[in-house]
N, C-alpha and C positions, 0 to 999 in steps of 0.2 A: 445889539451888543451881544458878543458871544458869551455863552455860559462857561463858568469856570469848570475846570476838570475836577472830578471827584478826588478826594484825598488819597485813596489807595492807588490812583494812577499817577499822581504827581511825583516828580523826582524828589528825593529827600533833600531837605535844606542843607546847604553847605555849612560845615562846622569849621570854624577858624582853628588852625593848629594852636596847640598850647605854647605859651611863651616859655622861655627858659626857666623862669621862676615857677611857672605852673608845673612844668615837668619835675622840678626838684620837689615841689610840694607833694605830688603824686608818689614819687619815689620814697619820700620820707614817710608818708602815710602807709605805704606797702611794707616798708621796713618795720615800722612800729606795730603794724598788725601781725607780721611774722614773729616778732619778738614776743608779743603778747600771747600768741597762740602757743609758742614753745614753752613759755612760763606756765600757761594753763595745763599743758600736757604733763609737764614735770610735776606740778602740784597735784594733779589728779592721780598720777601713778607714783607718788613719792615713795611708798614702801617697796614697790617693784623695782624702781631704779636704785634704791638704797641696797637692795638684796642682790643686785647684779655686780659681779666682779669687774665688769667692764666700766660701769658708770660710777661705782662707789668712790674711787679716788677723786674723780671730778667733783662729786657731791660733797666729799669731805673738804676739798679746797674751797668750794663755794660757801659751805657752812662755817669754815674758819673765818671768812671775811664778813659774813652776815650775822654770825652768832646764833645760828640755828642748830638743831640737834638731829642726828640721824638715829633711826631705830637700831637696836642692837643687831649685830650680824647673826644670822641663823643659817647654819649649814650642818645639820645633825650628822650627815654622812661623813663629815670630816673628822669626827671623833673616832679614834682607832683604839681598840682594846690591845694593850701591851701584854698583859698577863691576867690569868683568871684561875681560880682554884675553888673547889668545893670540898668541904670536909665535915665530919661530925662536929657539932658544937662542943667545946671542951667543958662547958658548964651546964648543958641541958641535953639529955639523951633524946628528946623529941624534936630537936632542932638541928639545922645545918648552919654552918658558917661559910658564907660565900665572900671571897675577897677578889678584888680586881683592881687593875690600874689601867687608865686610859689617857690618851693625849689628844690635844686639839691640833690637828694638821691643817686647819683653815688658814687663810692669809690674814685673817683678822681675829681679834679677841671675840669670844662668844660667852654668852651667859651659860650658867650651869644647865646641862640638859636634863630632861626626864630620862631616867635609866630604866629600861625594860629588861626583866629577867624572865626567860621562858624555860620551863622544864619539859623535856620530851621523853616518850617511852621508846621501846625497841622499834616500833613502826614509824617513828618520827612524828607521831601525833603529839600535840601539846597537851599536857596534863595539868599544867599550872602556868599562870602568867600573872605578873604583877609589875606595875610601873611605880617607880620610887621617885618622889620629889627630892630636890637637892637637900633639903633639911633632913630628910630621912636617911639618905645614904651618907651624908657628911656628919651625922650625929648632932645636928643643930644648924643654926644659921651659918651660911658660908662666911669664912674669915676674909675672903676677898671677893670682889665683884663678879669675876668670871675667870675664864681661862684665856691667857694670852696665847698667841700662835706658838706652837711647840711646847707649851706648858702641859704637864701631866698631873694627875691626881690619883690617889689610892682610896678605895672605898671598901667597907666591910658591911655585909648584910646578914642579918639573922632571919632565917625562914623556917617554917615548920617542915619537918622531914616527911616527904610524901611516901616514903617506903621504897621498896625494891622496884616499883614501876618506873620511877624516874632514873633514866640511864644517861641522859645528856642534858646540857644546859647551854643557853646562848644569851648574849647581851645585845641589845639594840638601843639606839638613842633617838629621842624625839624632842 
């Protein structure tokens, strides 16, 4: 009686082709796996997708149907200073009064930003820097949730006078 061939030498067994129903089952499982993976990616990077101008409209439409909420739009660079002025405070000789107006040029409404005021000397070196919370520069709690696209606001800040060293100032938003 001849000895059987070792397994590693034998030809692989013939696999019967999938039936039509079997092919549909495999295609359905692949489609389900793809959709599940896509949902997991979106959920894992929810905030990044919500912050993307490309994906945000789609996510808003999806949330409108599902009842979910997107995080507030944040684009600090879209706040534009329209006017700014610094002058001696009318009621306090040791203080300055800084007034400014700014506008939200983003495509979406934004929460009130942190407002940064920097004072610089002749060399352009910062000699003073302060970040103001919305309740500080608005004089209390905001009367509205945030700024709609194209909406502007005016602020007034009282700061200590740094003397003759401060020759320039600038605003930034965070």
